[in-house]
C-alpha positions in Angstrom: 113.8 38.6 59.7 112.4 38.3 56.1 108.8 39.0 55.3 107.8 35.3 55.2 109.8 34.4 58.4 112.1 32.0 56.5 115.3 34.0 56.9 117.1 35.5 59.9 120.1 37.9 59.8 122.3 38.2 62.9 125.7 39.3 64.2 127.9 37.3 66.4 130.1 40.3 67.3 132.9 39.1 65.1 132.3 42.0 62.6 130.3 39.9 60.1 126.7 39.4 59.3 125.4 35.8 59.2 122.2 34.7 57.4 120.2 31.6 58.5 117.5 29.8 56.6 115.0 28.6 59.3 113.3 26.0 57.1 116.6 24.4 55.8 118.3 24.8 59.2 121.5 26.1 57.5 123.5 29.2 56.9 123.0 30.9 53.5 126.4 31.5 51.8 129.4 33.1 53.5 129.1 35.7 56.1 128.9 39.3 54.8 131.0 42.2 55.8 131.5 45.9 54.9 135.0 47.3 54.2 137.1 49.6 56.3 135.6 48.7 59.6 137.3 49.7 62.9 134.9 48.1 65.3 132.2 45.5 65.4 128.9 45.8 63.6 126.1 47.7 65.3 122.4 47.6 64.4 121.3 45.5 61.4 118.1 44.9 59.5 117.0 42.5 56.8 114.8 43.5 53.9 111.3 42.2 53.5 112.4 40.0 50.5 115.6 38.9 52.2 117.7 40.3 49.3 119.4 43.2 51.2 120.9 43.8 54.6 121.4 47.2 56.1 123.9 47.7 58.9 125.8 50.5 60.6 129.5 50.3 61.5 132.0 52.6 63.2 134.6 54.0 60.7 137.3 56.4 61.8 135.2 58.0 64.5 132.0 58.2 62.6 129.0 55.9 62.0 128.6 54.6 58.4 125.4 53.0 57.1 126.0 50.2 54.5 123.6 48.1 52.4 124.8 44.6 51.6 123.5 42.6 48.6 122.6 39.1 49.6 122.7 37.8 46.0 126.2 38.9 45.1 127.4 38.7 48.7 129.1 42.0 49.0 128.6 45.7 49.8 126.3 47.4 47.2 128.2 50.7 47.0 129.7 53.4 49.1 128.0 54.0 52.5 124.6 55.6 52.2 125.8 58.2 54.7 128.1 59.1 57.6 126.9 60.2 61.0 128.8 62.2 63.6 126.2 61.1 66.2 125.8 57.5 67.3 123.4 55.3 65.3 121.2 53.2 67.6 119.0 51.5 65.0 118.6 51.0 61.3 115.7 49.6 59.2 114.9 49.0 55.6 111.4 50.1 54.6 109.1 47.3 53.4 109.2 48.6 49.8 113.0 48.1 49.8 113.7 51.6 48.5 114.6 53.5 51.6 116.6 53.1 54.9 115.8 54.6 58.2 118.3 55.4 61.0 117.6 56.4 64.6 120.2 58.5 66.4 121.3 59.1 70.0 120.1 62.7 69.9 116.5 61.7 69.1 116.6 62.4 65.4 115.4 60.0 62.6 117.0 60.1 59.1 115.6 58.7 55.8 118.1 57.5 53.2 117.5 56.5 49.5 119.1 53.2 48.7 119.7 54.1 45.1 121.8 57.1 46.0 124.0 58.4 48.8 122.8 61.1 51.2 119.6 61.6 53.2 116.4 62.2 51.4 115.3 65.1 53.5 115.9 67.0 56.7 116.0 64.8 59.9 112.8 64.2 61.8 112.9 65.7 65.3 110.7 64.9 68.3 112.2 62.4 70.7 114.2 63.9 73.5 116.5 60.8 73.9 118.0 58.2 71.7 115.8 56.3 69.2 116.1 52.6 69.8 113.7 51.3 67.2 112.2 52.6 63.9 110.1 51.0 61.2 108.2 52.0 58.1 106.5 50.3 55.1 107.2 53.1 52.6 109.2 55.8 54.3 106.2 58.0 54.5 104.6 56.8 57.8 107.2 56.1 60.4 106.9 54.4 63.8 109.7 55.1 66.3 110.4 54.1 69.9 112.7 55.9 72.3 114.6 54.8 75.4 112.2 57.0 77.4 109.5 54.4 76.6 107.7 56.6 74.1 106.3 55.4 70.8 105.7 58.0 68.2 103.9 58.0 64.8 105.2 60.3 62.0 104.2 61.7 58.6 107.7 61.8 57.1 106.7 63.9 54.1 105.3 66.7 56.3 107.8 66.0 59.1 105.0 66.1 61.7 103.7 63.7 64.4 100.4 62.0 63.4 99.0 61.3 66.8 99.7 61.5 70.5 102.8 59.5 71.7 102.1 56.1 73.2 103.8 55.1 76.4 105.3 51.5 76.3 107.1 49.5 78.9 110.7 49.1 77.9 113.2 47.3 80.1 115.2 45.4 77.5 115.6 44.8 73.8 112.6 45.9 71.7 111.1 45.1 68.3 108.2 46.5 66.3 106.6 44.6 63.5 106.4 46.2 60.0 102.8 47.5 60.3 103.3 48.8 63.8 100.6 46.7 65.4 102.8 44.7 67.7 105.7 45.6 70.1 107.9 42.9 71.6 110.3 43.5 74.6 111.6 41.7 77.6 110.6 42.3 81.2 113.3 42.2 83.8 115.1 39.5 81.7 112.6 37.0 82.9 109.8 37.1 80.3 108.9 38.3 76.8 106.1 40.8 76.6 104.0 41.2 73.4 102.0 44.4 73.3 99.0 44.8 70.9 99.0 48.4 69.8 95.5 48.3 68.3 93.8 46.6 71.3 96.1 48.2 73.9 96.7 45.0 75.8 99.8 42.9 76.5 100.7 39.2 76.9 103.6 37.7 78.9 105.5 34.6 77.9 108.0 33.1 80.3 111.6 33.0 78.9 112.4 29.6 80.3 116.0 29.8 79.3 119.2 30.8 81.0 121.3 33.6 79.6 120.5 37.2 78.6 118.1 38.0 75.7 120.2 40.3 73.6 117.6 41.0 70.9 114.1 40.3 69.6 112.6 40.4 66.1 109.0 40.0 65.0 106.6 40.6 62.1 103.0 40.0 61.4 101.8 36.4 61.4 105.3 34.9 61.5 107.4 33.6 64.3 109.1 35.7 67.0 112.9 35.4 67.0 115.2 35.9 70.0 118.9 36.1 70.2 120.5 34.8 73.5 123.9 35.5 75.1 124.5 31.7 75.1 124.9 31.9 71.3 121.5 30.6 70.3 118.9 32.0 68.0 115.5 30.7 69.0 112.2 30.9 67.0 108.9 31.1 69.0 106.3 29.6 66.8 103.2 31.8 66.1 100.6 29.1 66.5 98.2 30.6 69.0 100.2 31.7 72.0 103.9 31.7 71.4 104.8 28.8 73.7 106.8 26.5 71.5 110.4 27.3 70.6 113.0 25.9 68.2 116.8 26.5 68.4 117.9 27.4 64.9 121.5 28.4 65.5 124.0 27.6 68.3 127.6 28.3 68.9 130.0 31.2 68.4 132.8 31.5 65.9 136.1 31.2 67.8 134.1 31.1 71.1 133.3 34.8 71.2 130.5 37.2 70.8 126.7 37.3 71.4 123.9 36.8 68.9 122.1 39.8 67.5 119.2 39.3 65.2 117.8 41.8 62.7 115.2 44.5 63.7 116.5 44.6 67.2 118.8 46.5 69.5 121.4 45.4 72.1 120.4 47.9 74.8 122.8 48.6 77.7 121.1 47.5 80.9 
């Protein structure tokens, strides 16, 4: 989701990235795709200004991280990097200069968009796979693991800033760009919004059939969910998130699920 909430990026499991303008209720341009792809697209993220999309794809037995340019509609350059380990999540820092990736062995990597190769040694700390990672500038990083642990990092010193926070995680998860809000699903029946600063949570009934494949959120803009019925829904951020709007329906050639940016399809 873009910084102003007007643009959503998602994958319909056909190997391409679609971009939807919420206000205009239409797709923006043609679907984007990276070259030399063996399998469907994995994690994706949309930059704060909606000009770039980062995604990871499986190429010849390794995971490649690509940055796609929205304005020219194609891959910007060679992959930022190749991973032998599975990439569970990717994110573009809010400043648009760096990309983060979370791996299945608990490591976090930082990549420079202007050049290939990681910026520094990986950050270690999680004992299981990293399912969500966010950062404004690549210096202070927030990560969430599948063991329900949220950690805060000083990336320049490669140290943890404070004690880990335990979060309830039973489904797809999203963290907003400033790390103040965590969104996940509870037993596929409701959406939970956790306020990190005040340490409290709110539940919102799902009210729809079908599995929630992903969630995406950011500060003061709508919550976005992707459903297995092929719909992307926007939960309006006016007071409690009770109103919804379907912004995309259907599947190309009748296949695939919807995946929105800043989110993870987690095996349940």
